[in-house]
N, CA, C and O atoms as a GROMACS GRO file, in nm:
protein
  460
    1UNK      N    1 -24.744   9.554  -9.236
    1UNK     CA    2 -24.911   9.571  -9.324
    1UNK      C    3 -25.000   9.606  -9.147
    1UNK      O    4 -24.978   9.581  -9.028
    2UNK      N    5 -25.120   9.687  -9.244
    2UNK     CA    6 -25.200   9.728  -9.087
    2UNK      C    7 -25.315   9.622  -9.085
    2UNK      O    8 -25.335   9.516  -9.143
    3UNK      N    9 -25.391   9.709  -8.980
    3UNK     CA   10 -25.505   9.619  -8.974
    3UNK      C   11 -25.597   9.605  -9.087
    3UNK      O   12 -25.670   9.514  -9.125
    4UNK      N   13 -25.566   9.746  -9.136
    4UNK     CA   14 -25.714   9.831  -9.182
    4UNK      C   15 -25.667   9.703  -9.322
    4UNK      O   16 -25.754   9.621  -9.349
    5UNK      N   17 -25.547   9.697  -9.392
    5UNK     CA   18 -25.530   9.629  -9.527
    5UNK      C   19 -25.457   9.530  -9.501
    5UNK      O   20 -25.362   9.496  -9.572
    6UNK      N   21 -25.489   9.479  -9.407
    6UNK     CA   22 -25.520   9.265  -9.326
    6UNK      C   23 -25.643   9.193  -9.396
    6UNK      O   24 -25.664   9.088  -9.456
    7UNK      N   25 -25.744   9.360  -9.339
    7UNK     CA   26 -25.844   9.297  -9.312
    7UNK      C   27 -25.931   9.266  -9.447
    7UNK      O   28 -26.006   9.176  -9.486
    8UNK      N   29 -25.867   9.427  -9.513
    8UNK     CA   30 -25.893   9.420  -9.689
    8UNK      C   31 -25.786   9.288  -9.816
    8UNK      O   32 -25.792   9.268  -9.937
    9UNK      N   33 -25.718   9.240  -9.729
    9UNK     CA   34 -25.697   9.115  -9.863
    9UNK      C   35 -25.707   9.004  -9.778
    9UNK      O   36 -25.690   8.894  -9.831
   10UNK      N   37 -25.740   9.010  -9.612
   10UNK     CA   38 -25.844   8.907  -9.598
   10UNK      C   39 -25.981   8.814  -9.684
   10UNK      O   40 -26.018   8.699  -9.710
   11UNK      N   41 -26.020   8.967  -9.702
   11UNK     CA   42 -26.104   8.899  -9.693
   11UNK      C   43 -26.052   8.884  -9.901
   11UNK      O   44 -26.097   8.783  -9.955
   12UNK      N   45 -25.983   8.965  -9.978
   12UNK     CA   46 -25.973   8.903 -10.096
   12UNK      C   47 -25.895   8.792 -10.102
   12UNK      O   48 -25.874   8.725 -10.203
   13UNK      N   49 -25.850   8.770  -9.991
   13UNK     CA   50 -25.802   8.641 -10.020
   13UNK      C   51 -25.845   8.505  -9.919
   13UNK      O   52 -25.769   8.431  -9.858
   14UNK      N   53 -25.994   8.501  -9.925
   14UNK     CA   54 -26.099   8.512  -9.857
   14UNK      C   55 -26.216   8.341 -10.006
   14UNK      O   56 -26.244   8.223 -10.025
   15UNK      N   57 -26.226   8.505 -10.061
   15UNK     CA   58 -26.284   8.500 -10.228
   15UNK      C   59 -26.210   8.407 -10.304
   15UNK      O   60 -26.232   8.289 -10.333
   16UNK      N   61 -26.071   8.524 -10.346
   16UNK     CA   62 -25.998   8.317 -10.449
   16UNK      C   63 -25.986   8.223 -10.348
   16UNK      O   64 -25.930   8.131 -10.409
   17UNK      N   65 -26.001   8.183 -10.229
   17UNK     CA   66 -25.980   8.058 -10.122
   17UNK      C   67 -26.135   7.964 -10.216
   17UNK      O   68 -26.120   7.850 -10.262
   18UNK      N   69 -26.259   8.034 -10.224
   18UNK     CA   70 -26.377   7.971 -10.184
   18UNK      C   71 -26.381   7.934 -10.387
   18UNK      O   72 -26.488   7.897 -10.436
   19UNK      N   73 -26.217   7.956 -10.505
   19UNK     CA   74 -26.232   7.886 -10.608
   19UNK      C   75 -26.235   7.779 -10.602
   19UNK      O   76 -26.300   7.705 -10.676
   20UNK      N   77 -26.118   7.726 -10.451
   20UNK     CA   78 -26.045   7.520 -10.394
   20UNK      C   79 -26.140   7.487 -10.346
   20UNK      O   80 -26.133   7.376 -10.294
   21UNK      N   81 -26.355   7.602 -10.331
   21UNK     CA   82 -26.386   7.496 -10.240
   21UNK      C   83 -26.440   7.385 -10.231
   21UNK      O   84 -26.466   7.327 -10.126
   22UNK      N   85 -26.473   7.326 -10.399
   22UNK     CA   86 -26.539   7.172 -10.346
   22UNK      C   87 -26.476   7.091 -10.404
   22UNK      O   88 -26.422   7.098 -10.514
   23UNK      N   89 -26.477   7.064 -10.379
   23UNK     CA   90 -26.386   6.933 -10.419
   23UNK      C   91 -26.446   6.859 -10.611
   23UNK      O   92 -26.361   6.803 -10.680
   24UNK      N   93 -26.503   6.866 -10.631
   24UNK     CA   94 -26.506   6.895 -10.849
   24UNK      C   95 -26.450   6.994 -10.864
   24UNK      O   96 -26.335   6.970 -10.899
   25UNK      N   97 -26.468   7.086 -10.858
   25UNK     CA   98 -26.410   7.289 -10.860
   25UNK      C   99 -26.233   7.252 -10.855
   25UNK      O  100 -26.142   7.303 -10.919
   26UNK      N  101 -26.233   7.162 -10.767
   26UNK     CA  102 -26.035   7.188 -10.771
   26UNK      C  103 -26.047   7.000 -10.796
   26UNK      O  104 -25.994   6.943 -10.700
   27UNK      N  105 -26.074   6.951 -10.848
   27UNK     CA  106 -26.033   6.784 -10.961
   27UNK      C  107 -26.036   6.848 -11.066
   27UNK      O  108 -25.971   6.785 -11.148
   28UNK      N  109 -26.096   6.985 -11.132
   28UNK     CA  110 -26.166   7.064 -11.264
   28UNK      C  111 -26.047   7.167 -11.302
   28UNK      O  112 -26.010   7.180 -11.418
   29UNK      N  113 -25.988   7.240 -11.190
   29UNK     CA  114 -25.883   7.280 -11.150
   29UNK      C  115 -25.740   7.220 -11.246
   29UNK      O  116 -25.682   7.262 -11.346
   30UNK      N  117 -25.713   7.049 -11.110
   30UNK     CA  118 -25.604   6.994 -11.109
   30UNK      C  119 -25.634   6.987 -11.235
   30UNK      O  120 -25.646   7.100 -11.284
   31UNK      N  121 -25.654   6.884 -11.323
   31UNK     CA  122 -25.731   6.858 -11.376
   31UNK      C  123 -25.641   6.921 -11.500
   31UNK      O  124 -25.542   6.880 -11.561
   32UNK      N  125 -25.735   7.061 -11.510
   32UNK     CA  126 -25.671   7.180 -11.564
   32UNK      C  127 -25.554   7.226 -11.569
   32UNK      O  128 -25.517   7.267 -11.679
   33UNK      N  129 -25.454   7.236 -11.447
   33UNK     CA  130 -25.330   7.244 -11.451
   33UNK      C  131 -25.250   7.153 -11.456
   33UNK      O  132 -25.153   7.212 -11.410
   34UNK      N  133 -25.204   7.023 -11.484
   34UNK     CA  134 -25.203   7.012 -11.576
   34UNK      C  135 -25.065   7.032 -11.741
   34UNK      O  136 -24.954   7.041 -11.793
   35UNK      N  137 -25.240   7.025 -11.740
   35UNK     CA  138 -25.183   7.111 -11.947
   35UNK      C  139 -25.316   7.183 -11.988
   35UNK      O  140 -25.406   7.204 -11.906
   36UNK      N  141 -25.322   7.211 -12.088
   36UNK     CA  142 -25.432   7.287 -12.158
   36UNK      C  143 -25.510   7.167 -12.145
   36UNK      O  144 -25.443   7.084 -12.084
   37UNK      N  145 -25.655   7.110 -12.184
   37UNK     CA  146 -25.705   7.009 -12.198
   37UNK      C  147 -25.851   7.093 -12.271
   37UNK      O  148 -25.865   7.215 -12.262
   38UNK      N  149 -25.981   6.976 -12.364
   38UNK     CA  150 -26.081   7.003 -12.388
   38UNK      C  151 -26.161   6.974 -12.319
   38UNK      O  152 -26.157   6.869 -12.254
   39UNK      N  153 -26.270   7.070 -12.314
   39UNK     CA  154 -26.449   7.018 -12.240
   39UNK      C  155 -26.418   6.825 -12.312
   39UNK      O  156 -26.496   6.756 -12.246
   40UNK      N  157 -26.373   6.769 -12.371
   40UNK     CA  158 -26.432   6.616 -12.436
   40UNK      C  159 -26.360   6.563 -12.311
   40UNK      O  160 -26.415   6.504 -12.218
   41UNK      N  161 -26.189   6.602 -12.326
   41UNK     CA  162 -26.087   6.519 -12.235
   41UNK      C  163 -26.146   6.555 -12.051
   41UNK      O  164 -26.118   6.493 -11.949
   42UNK      N  165 -26.254   6.704 -12.073
   42UNK     CA  166 -26.316   6.720 -11.951
   42UNK      C  167 -26.379   6.560 -11.896
   42UNK      O  168 -26.360   6.482 -11.804
   43UNK      N  169 -26.448   6.570 -11.997
   43UNK     CA  170 -26.603   6.545 -11.929
   43UNK      C  171 -26.565   6.318 -11.983
   43UNK      O  172 -26.638   6.219 -11.978
   44UNK      N  173 -26.465   6.334 -12.013
   44UNK     CA  174 -26.430   6.165 -12.044
   44UNK      C  175 -26.353   6.143 -11.947
   44UNK      O  176 -26.386   6.044 -11.881
   45UNK      N  177 -26.234   6.215 -11.901
   45UNK     CA  178 -26.126   6.179 -11.796
   45UNK      C  179 -26.228   6.189 -11.622
   45UNK      O  180 -26.222   6.114 -11.524
   46UNK      N  181 -26.296   6.290 -11.642
   46UNK     CA  182 -26.374   6.334 -11.526
   46UNK      C  183 -26.434   6.258 -11.485
   46UNK      O  184 -26.409   6.198 -11.381
   47UNK      N  185 -26.551   6.239 -11.571
   47UNK     CA  186 -26.678   6.180 -11.548
   47UNK      C  187 -26.780   6.261 -11.537
   47UNK      O  188 -26.892   6.223 -11.502
   48UNK      N  189 -26.751   6.376 -11.564
   48UNK     CA  190 -26.814   6.550 -11.575
   48UNK      C  191 -26.932   6.457 -11.629
   48UNK      O  192 -26.902   6.372 -11.713
   49UNK      N  193 -27.073   6.470 -11.583
   49UNK     CA  194 -27.203   6.517 -11.708
   49UNK      C  195 -27.177   6.695 -11.747
   49UNK      O  196 -27.100   6.775 -11.695
   50UNK      N  197 -27.251   6.708 -11.831
   50UNK     CA  198 -27.181   6.847 -11.904
   50UNK      C  199 -27.227   7.002 -11.877
   50UNK      O  200 -27.183   7.114 -11.904
   51UNK      N  201 -27.397   6.918 -11.772
   51UNK     CA  202 -27.486   7.113 -11.720
   51UNK      C  203 -27.294   7.043 -11.645
   51UNK      O  204 -27.192   7.024 -11.711
   52UNK      N  205 -27.315   7.025 -11.508
   52UNK     CA  206 -27.231   7.011 -11.442
   52UNK      C  207 -27.120   7.110 -11.483
   52UNK      O  208 -27.124   7.233 -11.492
   53UNK      N  209 -26.981   6.989 -11.514
   53UNK     CA  210 -26.922   7.059 -11.615
   53UNK      C  211 -26.984   7.185 -11.727
   53UNK      O  212 -26.905   7.153 -11.816
   54UNK      N  213 -27.058   7.293 -11.785
   54UNK     CA  214 -27.041   7.371 -11.808
   54UNK      C  215 -27.052   7.467 -11.699
   54UNK      O  216 -26.977   7.563 -11.688
   55UNK      N  217 -27.147   7.439 -11.616
   55UNK     CA  218 -27.080   7.518 -11.491
   55UNK      C  219 -27.019   7.562 -11.409
   55UNK      O  220 -27.026   7.681 -11.377
   56UNK      N  221 -26.921   7.449 -11.337
   56UNK     CA  222 -26.810   7.527 -11.288
   56UNK      C  223 -26.699   7.557 -11.354
   56UNK      O  224 -26.610   7.622 -11.300
   57UNK      N  225 -26.686   7.499 -11.528
   57UNK     CA  226 -26.640   7.613 -11.616
   57UNK      C  227 -26.707   7.770 -11.631
   57UNK      O  228 -26.647   7.860 -11.688
   58UNK      N  229 -26.823   7.783 -11.578
   58UNK     CA  230 -26.851   7.915 -11.624
   58UNK      C  231 -26.818   8.011 -11.510
   58UNK      O  232 -26.802   8.132 -11.518
   59UNK      N  233 -26.809   7.908 -11.368
   59UNK     CA  234 -26.785   8.025 -11.263
   59UNK      C  235 -26.578   8.050 -11.265
   59UNK      O  236 -26.528   8.151 -11.216
   60UNK      N  237 -26.486   7.930 -11.332
   60UNK     CA  238 -26.410   7.901 -11.320
   60UNK      C  239 -26.351   8.091 -11.455
   60UNK      O  240 -26.259   8.168 -11.428
   61UNK      N  241 -26.417   8.097 -11.542
   61UNK     CA  242 -26.437   8.195 -11.645
   61UNK      C  243 -26.458   8.369 -11.584
   61UNK      O  244 -26.409   8.482 -11.593
   62UNK      N  245 -26.564   8.293 -11.522
   62UNK     CA  246 -26.589   8.398 -11.458
   62UNK      C  247 -26.523   8.566 -11.352
   62UNK      O  248 -26.516   8.688 -11.337
   63UNK      N  249 -26.484   8.394 -11.302
   63UNK     CA  250 -26.404   8.431 -11.218
   63UNK      C  251 -26.235   8.509 -11.233
   63UNK      O  252 -26.169   8.538 -11.134
   64UNK      N  253 -26.196   8.528 -11.352
   64UNK     CA  254 -26.041   8.492 -11.439
   64UNK      C  255 -25.969   8.383 -11.417
   64UNK      O  256 -25.863   8.377 -11.479
   65UNK      N  257 -25.990   8.313 -11.360
   65UNK     CA  258 -25.923   8.169 -11.411
   65UNK      C  259 -25.838   8.047 -11.377
   65UNK      O  260 -25.774   7.980 -11.296
   66UNK      N  261 -25.921   8.085 -11.604
   66UNK     CA  262 -25.862   8.014 -11.675
   66UNK      C  263 -25.961   8.067 -11.795
   66UNK      O  264 -26.064   8.128 -11.769
   67UNK      N  265 -25.905   8.029 -11.971
   67UNK     CA  266 -25.917   8.110 -12.016
   67UNK      C  267 -25.908   7.948 -12.152
   67UNK      O  268 -25.850   7.840 -12.148
   68UNK      N  269 -26.030   8.039 -12.288
   68UNK     CA  270 -26.087   7.938 -12.305
   68UNK      C  271 -25.917   7.928 -12.384
   68UNK      O  272 -25.801   7.943 -12.344
   69UNK      N  273 -26.004   7.884 -12.564
   69UNK     CA  274 -25.944   7.898 -12.690
   69UNK      C  275 -25.992   7.869 -12.736
   69UNK      O  276 -26.087   7.871 -12.657
   70UNK      N  277 -26.070   7.790 -12.905
   70UNK     CA  278 -26.136   7.771 -12.985
   70UNK      C  279 -26.051   7.688 -13.050
   70UNK      O  280 -25.950   7.754 -13.074
   71UNK      N  281 -26.040   7.582 -13.089
   71UNK     CA  282 -25.944   7.451 -13.230
   71UNK      C  283 -26.072   7.407 -13.301
   71UNK      O  284 -26.105   7.288 -13.300
   72UNK      N  285 -26.166   7.524 -13.380
   72UNK     CA  286 -26.280   7.382 -13.499
   72UNK      C  287 -26.360   7.426 -13.434
   72UNK      O  288 -26.412   7.537 -13.447
   73UNK      N  289 -26.391   7.317 -13.321
   73UNK     CA  290 -26.493   7.276 -13.298
   73UNK      C  291 -26.460   7.236 -13.133
   73UNK      O  292 -26.523   7.195 -13.035
   74UNK      N  293 -26.362   7.264 -13.160
   74UNK     CA  294 -26.324   7.177 -12.936
   74UNK      C  295 -26.305   7.336 -12.887
   74UNK      O  296 -26.258   7.439 -12.936
   75UNK      N  297 -26.341   7.312 -12.814
   75UNK     CA  298 -26.282   7.435 -12.685
   75UNK      C  299 -26.156   7.399 -12.617
   75UNK      O  300 -26.146   7.282 -12.578
   76UNK      N  301 -26.103   7.443 -12.606
   76UNK     CA  302 -25.974   7.410 -12.468
   76UNK      C  303 -25.952   7.551 -12.382
   76UNK      O  304 -25.967   7.672 -12.400
   77UNK      N  305 -25.899   7.443 -12.257
   77UNK     CA  306 -25.933   7.543 -12.168
   77UNK      C  307 -25.828   7.528 -12.148
   77UNK      O  308 -25.759   7.433 -12.185
   78UNK      N  309 -25.761   7.714 -12.021
   78UNK     CA  310 -25.594   7.668 -11.968
   78UNK      C  311 -25.637   7.762 -11.844
   78UNK      O  312 -25.731   7.842 -11.845
   79UNK      N  313 -25.513   7.725 -11.691
   79UNK     CA  314 -25.559   7.849 -11.641
   79UNK      C  315 -25.502   7.969 -11.661
   79UNK      O  316 -25.398   7.998 -11.720
   80UNK      N  317 -25.573   8.030 -11.612
   80UNK     CA  318 -25.457   8.234 -11.649
   80UNK      C  319 -25.434   8.252 -11.566
   80UNK      O  320 -25.322   8.302 -11.575
   81UNK      N  321 -25.460   8.249 -11.475
   81UNK     CA  322 -25.436   8.351 -11.310
   81UNK      C  323 -25.300   8.264 -11.282
   81UNK      O  324 -25.304   8.144 -11.256
   82UNK      N  325 -25.221   8.313 -11.287
   82UNK     CA  326 -25.053   8.259 -11.201
   82UNK      C  327 -25.091   8.236 -11.036
   82UNK      O  328 -25.008   8.155 -10.995
   83UNK      N  329 -25.174   8.271 -10.935
   83UNK     CA  330 -25.199   8.299 -10.840
   83UNK      C  331 -25.244   8.142 -10.867
   83UNK      O  332 -25.162   8.051 -10.858
   84UNK      N  333 -25.312   8.131 -10.883
   84UNK     CA  334 -25.439   7.945 -10.871
   84UNK      C  335 -25.282   7.836 -10.952
   84UNK      O  336 -25.238   7.732 -10.904
   85UNK      N  337 -25.245   7.885 -11.042
   85UNK     CA  338 -25.143   7.804 -11.090
   85UNK      C  339 -25.062   7.787 -10.954
   85UNK      O  340 -25.087   7.700 -10.870
   86UNK      N  341 -24.991   7.853 -10.948
   86UNK     CA  342 -24.854   7.825 -10.787
   86UNK      C  343 -24.932   7.772 -10.708
   86UNK      O  344 -24.878   7.672 -10.662
   87UNK      N  345 -25.102   7.796 -10.638
   87UNK     CA  346 -25.197   7.680 -10.531
   87UNK      C  347 -25.127   7.554 -10.581
   87UNK      O  348 -25.038   7.481 -10.538
   88UNK      N  349 -25.219   7.561 -10.709
   88UNK     CA  350 -25.264   7.393 -10.789
   88UNK      C  351 -25.046   7.345 -10.770
   88UNK      O  352 -25.007   7.229 -10.757
   89UNK      N  353 -24.988   7.419 -10.773
   89UNK     CA  354 -24.848   7.354 -10.738
   89UNK      C  355 -24.852   7.290 -10.642
   89UNK      O  356 -24.839   7.174 -10.604
   90UNK      N  357 -24.883   7.426 -10.592
   90UNK     CA  358 -24.897   7.333 -10.387
   90UNK      C  359 -24.936   7.212 -10.362
   90UNK      O  360 -24.887   7.101 -10.339
   91UNK      N  361 -25.041   7.264 -10.373
   91UNK     CA  362 -25.098   7.063 -10.379
   91UNK      C  363 -25.132   6.981 -10.481
   91UNK      O  364 -25.244   6.940 -10.513
   92UNK      N  365 -25.060   6.967 -10.513
   92UNK     CA  366 -25.053   6.870 -10.594
   92UNK      C  367 -24.935   6.823 -10.548
   92UNK      O  368 -24.919   6.701 -10.549
   93UNK      N  369 -24.842   6.899 -10.504
   93UNK     CA  370 -24.671   6.850 -10.403
   93UNK      C  371 -24.788   6.777 -10.265
   93UNK      O  372 -24.793   6.662 -10.222
   94UNK      N  373 -24.837   6.848 -10.243
   94UNK     CA  374 -24.901   6.867 -10.136
   94UNK      C  375 -24.991   6.704 -10.086
   94UNK      O  376 -25.043   6.699  -9.975
   95UNK      N  377 -24.997   6.622 -10.150
   95UNK     CA  378 -25.167   6.570 -10.212
   95UNK      C  379 -25.130   6.453 -10.266
   95UNK      O  380 -25.159   6.346 -10.212
   96UNK      N  381 -25.052   6.461 -10.394
   96UNK     CA  382 -25.065   6.424 -10.426
   96UNK      C  383 -24.909   6.411 -10.541
   96UNK      O  384 -24.901   6.414 -10.664
   97UNK      N  385 -24.792   6.393 -10.423
   97UNK     CA  386 -24.711   6.327 -10.526
   97UNK      C  387 -24.676   6.202 -10.411
   97UNK      O  388 -24.742   6.173 -10.311
   98UNK      N  389 -24.594   6.162 -10.442
   98UNK     CA  390 -24.592   5.940 -10.477
   98UNK      C  391 -24.513   6.005 -10.299
   98UNK      O  392 -24.527   5.913 -10.219
   99UNK      N  393 -24.467   6.084 -10.255
   99UNK     CA  394 -24.418   6.108 -10.155
   99UNK      C  395 -24.496   6.138  -9.997
   99UNK      O  396 -24.446   6.110  -9.888
  100UNK      N  397 -24.585   6.181 -10.012
  100UNK     CA  398 -24.704   6.201  -9.961
  100UNK      C  399 -24.744   6.157  -9.830
  100UNK      O  400 -24.727   6.208  -9.720
  101UNK      N  401 -24.801   6.050  -9.867
  101UNK     CA  402 -24.787   5.901  -9.797
  101UNK      C  403 -24.727   5.894  -9.705
  101UNK      O  404 -24.777   5.895  -9.593
  102UNK      N  405 -24.576   5.885  -9.737
  102UNK     CA  406 -24.422   5.910  -9.671
  102UNK      C  407 -24.462   6.066  -9.540
  102UNK      O  408 -24.462   6.067  -9.417
  103UNK      N  409 -24.481   6.144  -9.614
  103UNK     CA  410 -24.474   6.260  -9.562
  103UNK      C  411 -24.603   6.276  -9.388
  103UNK      O  412 -24.581   6.298  -9.269
  104UNK      N  413 -24.681   6.259  -9.441
  104UNK     CA  414 -24.775   6.213  -9.352
  104UNK      C  415 -24.757   6.105  -9.295
  104UNK      O  416 -24.819   6.125  -9.190
  105UNK      N  417 -24.703   5.970  -9.288
  105UNK     CA  418 -24.673   5.939  -9.198
  105UNK      C  419 -24.602   5.934  -9.118
  105UNK      O  420 -24.580   5.851  -9.029
  106UNK      N  421 -24.553   6.037  -9.150
  106UNK     CA  422 -24.381   6.144  -9.070
  106UNK      C  423 -24.446   6.193  -8.975
  106UNK      O  424 -24.438   6.135  -8.866
  107UNK      N  425 -24.534   6.319  -8.988
  107UNK     CA  426 -24.611   6.338  -8.967
  107UNK      C  427 -24.705   6.327  -8.838
  107UNK      O  428 -24.713   6.393  -8.734
  108UNK      N  429 -24.764   6.232  -8.882
  108UNK     CA  430 -24.860   6.103  -8.786
  108UNK      C  431 -24.766   6.123  -8.667
  108UNK      O  432 -24.768   6.195  -8.567
  109UNK      N  433 -24.650   5.996  -8.739
  109UNK     CA  434 -24.575   5.975  -8.611
  109UNK      C  435 -24.534   6.037  -8.516
  109UNK      O  436 -24.529   5.983  -8.406
  110UNK      N  437 -24.480   6.217  -8.544
  110UNK     CA  438 -24.416   6.259  -8.534
  110UNK      C  439 -24.538   6.341  -8.425
  110UNK      O  440 -24.505   6.442  -8.362
  111UNK      N  441 -24.623   6.307  -8.419
  111UNK     CA  442 -24.742   6.388  -8.304
  111UNK      C  443 -24.815   6.536  -8.423
  111UNK      O  444 -24.901   6.618  -8.394
  112UNK      N  445 -24.725   6.515  -8.573
  112UNK     CA  446 -24.847   6.678  -8.622
  112UNK      C  447 -24.859   6.692  -8.721
  112UNK      O  448 -24.907   6.589  -8.766
  113UNK      N  449 -24.849   6.748  -8.780
  113UNK     CA  450 -24.900   6.690  -8.926
  113UNK      C  451 -24.843   6.845  -9.070
  113UNK      O  452 -24.899   6.913  -9.156
  114UNK      N  453 -24.708   6.825  -9.014
  114UNK     CA  454 -24.579   6.849  -9.128
  114UNK      C  455 -24.565   7.021  -9.022
  114UNK      O  456 -24.601   7.091  -8.927
  115UNK      N  457 -24.484   7.002  -9.132
  115UNK     CA  458 -24.440   7.124  -9.079
  115UNK      C  459 -24.420   7.230  -9.164
  115UNK      O  460 -24.382   7.339  -9.120
   0.00000   0.00000   0.00000
């Protein structure tokens, strides 16, 4: 790959990674990545206030990473971008798996942060 192509792709990748840049947005994506969720579920389970939740969901919709489905009076959200699903699966494996603590302890004992 040429340097010019790498520069263009690095800018694209940086813009994509900004989607994961806040703890609240990352938590929201993590929750939606598990399964389709209603707005009410997100408010109740995650403790988000409605205005903050609406703002985060609007940003994710605008970026094209989540999609909506309406069923009667409820709106459901799911992941729309396969790249986001892939990143979320990787992050969940790295940070949320039952073996994550073991892996971190082993890496710390070895003096590194993992392979």
